[in-house]
C-alpha positions, 0 to 999 in steps of 0.5 A: 342684756342686749335689749337693755343696752340698746334701750340705754344707748337710745335714751342717751342719744335722745337726751342729746338730740342725736335723732334730730338733724337740725335741733330746734333753737330755743324760742322758735315757734312751730306752726302746723300747716292746715290740710288743703280742702280738696272737696269738689262741690260738683264732682264729675267723671266719665269712664268706660271699659270693655273686655273681650278675651277669646282665649278665656271667654271673658266678656264684659263692659262697664260705663259710668258718668257722675254729675254732682251727686248723681251717678248713672251707669251700666255694666254687662257680662256673659254668664257661665251659661252663655247668657248676657247679664245687663245691669243699668243703675242710678245713684243719688242722695234722694233715691239711693242706689237703684238697679235694673237687671236684665238677662238676655238668653244665650245665642248658641251657634251649632256647628253642623258637620257632614258625616265622615265616610271612608272611601276604602274599608279598613282591615286590621293586621292580625299581629297588631292591637287596634284601639277603636274610638267611636265616631272617629275617622282618625287612623294612624299607622301605629294602630295597625290600620291598613288601607286597601 
């Protein structure tokens, strides 16, 4: 019932021109504006960006140049295995899109540390529990370690 009332009121309002702020006077000529031709016969652009986020390990870059119908560019990114993927590409109306993909091996940095030796032997108090972590030189009083 509410929908029928709404439709009825809407039809009456439309018939009286209530939806028009300024009713069109009789004999007025409506003209439609032609769309502006925004076609550039020789489009050109140049852009680049670099991302190097030490927190997330995200490292990538891209640059691209367009001159008319020819686009040239390159992008690179560090793969999860640490290698660097580099893609050089071109695109034009004659040859289409062409890409050359290169992969550079990862550069692995190995941290060399000296073995840890304790200056004094550790003894365990008989009434406390000791948790041992292999290779750990970390000692804490709550573990019941006593230095001599």
